[in-house]
N, C-alpha and C positions, 0 to 999 in steps of 0.2 A: 542360376547366379545372379551373384553380385552387379553392378554398375561398375564397380569398382576393378572386379574381375574383367567386364566385359572391354573395359577401356582401353586404347592400345595406346603404345606411346611410341613417337621417332625417337631420332637421334639427331644429333647434330649441338648447335651450343644451348645450354643449357641453365635455369636459376630455378634451386630448388628441387631437380629432375625435370623442368619443364623447358621443353625446347622451343625458346622465345623467337622463331622464326614463322612456326607453321601453325604451334599450339596456343598461340595467346591473344586475344584480341580484346581492344578498350569497348566498355559500355556507350551506349550512344541512345540509348531509349529502354524503359522499364517497365511492365505492363505490371500493374502495381491490383486492379479492379474491374470490374466488367466494362466500366466505361471506356475504356481505353477503344479507341479509333479499332487498331488489330483486331478487337472482338469483335466489338460493333459490324464491322463488315463482312464478318463473316456467316451472318443472319439475314435473312430477308426482310425482316424489320429489327426496331433497337430491342424489340417485347421478345423475341423468337429464341423460346428454349433451345434452339440448337444448335446456338452460336458457341465457339468456340472456348469454353470458359477452362478447360486444362491447361489455355493460355496463362495464365495467369501466373506471375512470377517468372515467366519468359523475358528475356533482354535481346534487344538488337545487337550486334556486335558488330563492329569492323576490323578483319583480322590484320596484324601485325601487315603481314606481308600485301595487304590491299589498299593501293593506294591510287587504283582508279574509279571504284564505284560510288554511284550516286549513292545517296543516304538512303534514299526509297528504294534500291535495286538490293539491298542488304535485306539478309534471315534475322527472322526471331527463334533463337537457340534456347528449348526447356532447361530446365535444374538439373541435373545430373542425379540430384534425393531432393525426390520430394517432402521426404519424413523429416529431413533436419536442414532446410535451406534458408539458407544465409543468404540473403536477397543484396546483391551490388548495388550501388547506386551511380548513376550517370560520370563517366570518367575514369570509373577505376578501370586496371585492368583486370581479364577473369581470364582462365584456363578453360581453354576448349579440348573437350574429348572423345574422341572416334569410339563407340560402340559394336562390338562384333557382327549386330544387323545392321551396322552404315548409317543409325544415327547418330547425331553429332548432337554433343549438349555440354553444357558449360558448369563450372568450377567456381567461385570466387576464391581469390588467392587474398590470404589476410599478409597484412603488415603490422610492421612495427607500431606505427599509430593506430592505437586502435578505433578511434572515430572517424578519423577521416581516409583510415583503408589504405590502399595504395594510389588513392584517386589522384598526389599531386605525383608520383611515378610515374602513371601510367597518362593522365591529358596532358601534365607538361612537356613529356618526351611527346609525345605524340602530335602536340599542339606547339612545336617548337618555333619561336620567330625565326631562326637561324635557316630554317629547310628552304629548298628549292624546290622551283614549280614540277610536275610531274612530265613524266616524258613524253614523246609525242603517242598522242590515242589517251592520254589522260585525261579524266576530268578536269575545267576548270576548277570548278569549284574549290580545288582540294593543291595543296602543295606537299612536297615531302622531303624527307629532312637528308641529307648529299651520303650520311654515312649511317644509317638508321632504317633508311626504306621505308618510316611513317608517314600517315598524313599528316597534313600541318592546318587548324583552321585559323591560325593566327596571323596568316601570313597577309599582305598587304591586299585590300581588297576584299578578301575572303570572308565568310562568316566566321567567328569566331565560336563556333559548334554548339551544339546543343549543352544546356545546362538543367538544372535539377528543378523540379518546381517548388518544392518548399526543404528540402535538405539543407542544412547550414552544418559548419563544423565547427567544434566546439570541444575542450577540453575533457579529454578523459582519461585517467590513469591506469599503467600496469598493475596487475595487482604480484603483486609474491608472493611464493610458491614456500609451502614447505614440503619434502623429501615427499614425492611420490602422488602429489596431488595431481586431479584432473579438474580444470575450469574451463566452464563458459561462460565468457566475457562478450558483450555484444557491444556496439560502439555507441551506445547510447548510455552508460555506466550502469548496468544490469549486471549481473554476475551471478555464477552459481557455482559453488564450491565444494568440490567432492574429497575429506581432507581425513586424516589418520593421525595427524601431528601437531594442529593448531591448538597447541596451550602451551602456559607456559611452562610446563612440566615435559615437552616432546615427547609422551607417551603415548600410547595407541590408543584412541579414545575417537571411533569414528564419530566425523560430525559432516552437517550438511549445511553451509552459509547460504540463503537466497538474500540477495542485497537488489534493490532498486533505487537508482541516481546515487550516484559519489556524493561525501558531504561536501557542503559547500568549506566548511574548514581547510580538507584537506586542498579544495582546487585554490584557495588563496596561497597555502602553504606551502605548495609542489607545483606552482605555475613551471617549472624546469621540469614538468613531464616526467619526474622519480617515482617509484613503484611505491605502491602502499600496499598495505591490509585492509579489511575492511575496518567500520569505526563501527558497531553498533549504536552509538549513542547520537554520532554526527552523521551519518548517510541516512538518506529517505526512509525505506524502510527495509526490516531486515527481519528475517525469519530466520534460527537457528535451530538446528536439531542435532542436539551432543549427548555425548555420553560421557562415562566416565567420572573419577571425582577431582576437575579442573573445575577453575571458575569463571565466568565468562565477565568480563570487562564493559560492567551495566549498570547506567545511573536509573533509577526509575524516572517517570514522568509527573510523578508529584512527591518534589521538593519543600514546598514552599510555606507551608502550614504546617505548623507545630498541630501532632494531632495527640491527644491523650492516651489513646489508643497503643498497643506497640506493633508496626508491623511486622509481620514473619523476615523480613528481612533487615529489619530494624538495624543490629548489631555487626551486621557482615554485608552491607553494600550490593557486594558482587552474590550472584546466586549462585549454587554449590549444590549437587544432588547427581546423582549418577544421569539415568535418560533423561533431558527435559526438552520441552520445546520452548522457545524464546519466541513471542512479537513485537517489536517494536516501532511505533509507526507515529505520524504528525494525528491521526485520526484511526480509529477502529469501527468497523460497521461487521457487524454478526447478526445474520439473517436466514431466519430456518420458513421457505417462504408456500411450505404445501403441509409441515407437523411437528414434531415438539423439538425443543431447544433441551438439551440433557448438559449437566456438569456433574461431576463427582469428581469427591476430591478424597484422598484417604487420612489429609493431615489437615490442617489450618485453611480456612476458607477466608479471603480477603479483598472488599472492595475498599481500596483508597483513593481518592482523587481531593483536589483544590478545589472542582467546583461542586455544583449541584449535583445530588443522585438524584434520577425519577425511575418511579417503575409504573409505567403507562397500561393497566392490564384492560382486558377485555369483558365479556360481559357474565364469565364462569367467576370472578372474582379471584381472589390468590388464597393460600396458605401456608403456614408455615409453622412446624412442627419440630420443635425443640424437645432433647431430652435433659438440656441441662438448664444452667442460667441463661435469665435473656436480660441484658441491660441495654440501655439506649440513651445516651450522651449527647447533648446536644452545647455542653460549652457556653453556658450562658445566654441561648438561644433562644428564643419562643420553640414551641414544640405543638402542630395542630393535628388533631384527629377531626375529620371531618367526614360525618356520614351523610349528610344530607337531609334528606324526609328518611331515611332507614334510622334502622335502631342501633345503639352501641350498648354491647354484653360485654361486664366484666367478671370473667368468673362462672359464668353461668351461659345456657343458653336458653334460661325460661326469664319471662317477664313478669314473674310474682313480685319481684321484689324491686321496683322504680327506686333509679336513686331519687332523692330532694334538690332542690332548688335551693342554693347555697341564700340567695339574696332574698327570695321569694318566704324562707321561710323565717330568714330574722326580721322582716317586718310582719310576717305576722306572731312569730313569739313577741316581737313590741308591744305588737295590739292588744295580745292577750294580759301583756302587762301592765299596762293603762285600763286594761277594764277590769281587770282583776284591785288596782287601787283605786277605781271611781264606782267599787262595789255599794250600793247601801241596804239597808234592809229594812222592810217594816216590822214592825213590832208594834205589841199594847200598845207601849209608850211613846211610840211615835217611831219615824225613821232614822235609823243609825245616824252616826255621822259618816262622812265620803271614804271607803275606803278599810282594808283590816289594819288591825294594830302594829303589824309589821310590814307597812306601805314600804318603809326604806331598805328593807330587804330587798323586795320586789323592783326598787331603782336601780339598786344594785345590780341584780342579776339582770337588768336592761341593757345595764351601762359598760356587761362585758358580754354582749350578744356579736358585738360585730367582729370576735376572736376566735369567731366561730369560721370565719370563712378565710381561704385560705388564700396566699396573696400571688400565687402562683399557677393554682389549678381552675380551671373555669368550663361550665359545661351549658350547652342552651337554655 
């Protein structure tokens, strides 16, 4: 039996079906990790493995109808559901549920304020400066409201109450819905949308949108708290799993430098297809720590960047096996193939035909031309004149030797 079916409800004045007199309390403390005193104090030592770590996620609650108990006397309540835990912050109002086994647990009450939740509704009413002092026998550390009977720590001479250690309120806008949507939205700007119709045609196309951080542009333009839709380009990081023949409003990150090659999306900036996954973020890291990383594509395969493309491989080297033409274009920039002390083979795996060094070849041929022109032959009549009769031809050949050299390609 689920805890929801076990939870008992009491009659009385209700808000959202909750008895505000007995089933509601304000959070005074939250256990977020094993270093919390409430957990440390359950062990013999701070390293005791038997400490009550199950208390993580529990909160200390002052019930609305309790105006006398000192904070040290208040108990911690475990969450209603450990599998999907919506952790409240100090000052928020929570619902207290009674299970059939007698255990009391809490459940966070959501609010129209996505970020701060009902912290204003809870703590401001609980700690109202208009509250009176408690009745006789009540704790001097708290005062009570004459109308609501709730504790007040803002009264004169009284501590203003507990504060969150680092939580700060900030702007987070609600998301708009499409018909039938299910949305999980946190107080920090993260959200997961399960939708069927979030496309310009409003036709059935199941889609999941995972978003981390509301976009800066929307924060500036919607300071009034107006609801919004996710923005793939402006939001922090987005993963979209979509289906159907509809367009995703998406601008690629690489748009600054013109490329001679044509990206697969160049004629239509919005990606279009059937089932597709889109990932957009300020930085993306893919890591395979134990084994292979494989990429398969039935169609084109493109890497497009405004910056440098780097492939840094290990000891096993790299292989590129192509069935079609291979072309590398550097757009008037240098290209380097550096093998270090290793050998470079072009269209062969044999070292039978090494490449010649261009400048060295030119120098040797020039020396050969000079040697031919300087020849002197011994004859019975004496030595001949220097060089052959066609010395001019060899001089012409020598003058054209530099044309052998490429002006763009070099080797070691």
